[in-house]
N, C-alpha and C positions, 0 to 999 in steps of 0.2 A: 707085534712091531707096528701095525697099522694103527692100533688103539694109541700107542704111546706118541706116534707122529701127529696124529689128531689132537692129542692132549697138548703137544707142544705148540701147534698151530693155534689152538684155541687160547693157550697161555699167551702167545705173542700177540694175537688179535686183542686180548684184554689189555695188555700192556700199552699197545698203540692207542687203544680207546682212551685209557687213562691219561696218556700223555695228550691227546687231542682235547680231552676235557679241561685239562689245566694249562692248555697253550694260552688261553686268554688271560690267565693271571700271569704270564711272563713279563708283562708290564703293569704297573698299577696306575690307572689312569684317574687322576684326582681333579676336581674342580671346587669351586665356591660360588655361593650366590653373589652377584655383583653389587654388594652393598657399598662399596668403595670403588674408586678408579681402578682400572685394570692393571696399571702399573704398580699401584699400591698392593693389591692382592699378590701379585707375583712376588714383589719385594718381601712380603710377610712370609710367603710360602717356602721360598727358596732354601733356607736353612733347615726348615721342618722337613722338607722333601729330601734333602741329603742325609738327614738323620734317619728318616724311616728307610731309606734305600739300605743303609748300613744294618739296620735292624732286621729287615725281612729279607735281604738278599736278592732282591730283584730291582730293575729300575723304576723310578717313580716319575711320572711325567704330569705337569700341570696342563689342564685343558682349559683355556678361557672360554666363558660362555657369556653371551651377550645380555641375557635376562634371566630372571627367577625361573620362569616357566621352562626355560631351555635346560636349566640344571636338573630340575624335576623330571622332565621327559627323557634326558640322557641317562640319568640313573635308573629310571623305571624301564628303559629298553636295553639296558646292559652296555650302553655306550660309555658309561662311566663306572668305575668301581667304588669310588669314595668321594664324598663332597661335604663341604662345610655349609650346613643348612641352618636357617633359623628354625624356631619352634613350628611356625606355621608352614614353611615349606616342607618340614619333615612330615607334617599331618598330611599335606596334600601329595608327597611322593608315597607315603604309606598307604594312601587310598588307591594308588595306582598299581602298586607291586609291593611284594614283601620287602621290608627294610630292616636293617639292624642298626640302631643307634649305639655307638661304641662308648664314646666319652663326652663329656662337655667340661668346659671350664669351670672351676669352683664358683667363679663369679656368675655363671650362668644359671645357678640354682636360685639366685635372688637378683634377676636382671630388672633394670629400670630404663625408662625413657625420659628424655629431658625436653621440656617446652622451651624455646627460646625466642627472644624478640630484641629488636634495637630500639623500640618505642618505650621511653622512661615511663610512661603514664600506664603501662600494661603491668599489672601485679598479680592477675588471676586470670583464668580462662574466661570468666564473665566479662572481663575488660575487653576482649577480643571480638565481642558481638558486632557484626557488620564489617569486620575487617578481612583482609586477605590472609590465607593460611595454606601452608604446604605440608604434606606428608612426605615420606621418601618414595620407595616403590609401593605400589598397591599391594604386592604379595609379601612385603616385609613385616614381620612379626613386631619389631621394636619401633619400626618407623611408620607403621600404619595400624596393623590389626589391634594391638593391644591399647595404643593411646585412643583409637576410635572406640574401642570397647569401654575404656574407663571414662570417656567423654559421654558416651551414652548412659552410663551409670548415673551421671550427673544431669541427665536430661538434656544433653547437648546433641542434637543431630547435625553433623558439620556442614552438609549441604543446605541446610536451612539457617544455620547460625552464622556462617561466614558469608561475606559478600562474594568470595571466590575460593574454591578449594582447588589445589594444584597438587602435582605429584612431581618431585624433583627427579625420582630414580634412584637416588643413592643418599646415605646419610651425610657424606661430606658435601654434596651438592645442596642439601637442605641448608646446612650451615652458611655455605657461600651465597645462596639466594637471600637469605635473612640479612647477612652482613652487607650485600650490596643494595639492599633496599627493594629487591624484585617482589618480596612478600613481606607482611608486617610481622608474621610469626611462623614458626614451624616446629617439628617435633623430630628428634633423631635418638639414637641409642647413647646410653650414658658413657659406654666405652669409647666410641668414635669422638663424641664431645670432648672428653678428657684428653684424647690424644691430640686432637687439634689445638686445644688450649696450651698443652705442654710444648707442642711444636711451634707455638707462637703464630699459629694461622688464624687465630680468633682474637679480636681487639676486645678483651673483656671489660673495657672502660666504655665501649659502645654496645656490646652484645650481652645479654644477661639470660641466665636461667631463671624463670618465674614460677616453674612448678615441675613436679616430678611424679611419674606414676607410681602406684604401688608396685611392689615386686612381682615377678613371674619367672617361670622356666623359660629359657631362650636357646641359644645356639647349641649345635652339637656336631660332631663327626659321625656321619652315617655311612654304612657300606650296604650296597645291595644285598638282598636276602640270600641270593644263590651264590654268593662269593665263597670260595673255598673256606671251610671252618677253621683249618690250621692257619690260614692267612688272617683270618678274622681275629684269631686269638693272639696272633703274633703282633698285629697292629694295635689291638688293645693295650697289650703289655707295653709295647714301645711308648705309647702316650702316657700310660700310668707311671712308667719309670723315669719320666722326665722330671729331674730333681732340681729345684732352685738353688740347692747348695753347691750344685756343679755349675761353674762360669759358663761353660758352653751350652748347657742346658738351659740356664737362666737367659741366655741371649735369645734362644728359641722362644722360651715362654713369654718373654717381654715382647717380642714382635706379635705373639699372638694375644697379648694383652691378658695374659693368664698367670695367676700365682702358682696354679698346678692344674692338672687335669684329673677328673674323678669319673667313675663309672656312671652311666646313666641308663634309663630303660624307656620303653614306649609309654608306659603309665605316667611319666613325668609331663606328658603332652597332651593328657586329656582335657586338661583346663583350657589350653590353647584351642584345641578342637570345639569345645563348648563355646568359647569366646567367639570363635569364627562363625558358628552357627547363629549365635545371638546378634552378631554384627551383620548377618546376612551375606557373609562371604563364602559360606559353604551351604550346600543344599541337602 
């Protein structure tokens, strides 16, 4: 009888332990690198968050973060469960703690950055010698790291080549700076550029794309490595099952600038890590 009672107590203790272990998963805490204005990030995420809630059966909350490093730190310290990361921020997060990249947009397998200017006489990077230039955030893959890497491949060291190098902090801010004449040229990701053009926020009679980088892997949805495996699987399935033939799903995909989501893996970002080392952004 005593043995049976002890067994029941042990079983109850185990159940309570399991409940405590999964208590952190009662709400999925999600964020994104702030590569656009906070209001825009929230607008884009809202329908996706509602869809994920339906699919995984627990509340999903969006947690705004002020800078790229803040997203990396929060994910690495278990204060976030999932985040929209650029290739470089994924590499940074992975160096701090185990991470699992779940999916990326199909477009992110061959992503590019656009160099833009309002100067009609600028038709190549060489035409910018001695002029002012802005990147996005210093931690941005498409707004800083990869453009810098490709410039260096052409023998251009930005701090020596331009009269002034600035960091706007976000892709839409880069476009606004160039359009307002704050700098003579800048670089931003192709997806945000096209979105701004389509929304009529860029006057293409005054601002032009004069160069495009070679393609590279970029953004992904990543979860912390110690997230419950079943929840990881449910999240991945939810993303992969977004179908552009379904009008509700297409509305979600359109906000994400995605034709569809595809699986990804850490190996896809080894090139990003090598580029960061080459550019002196990783030791």
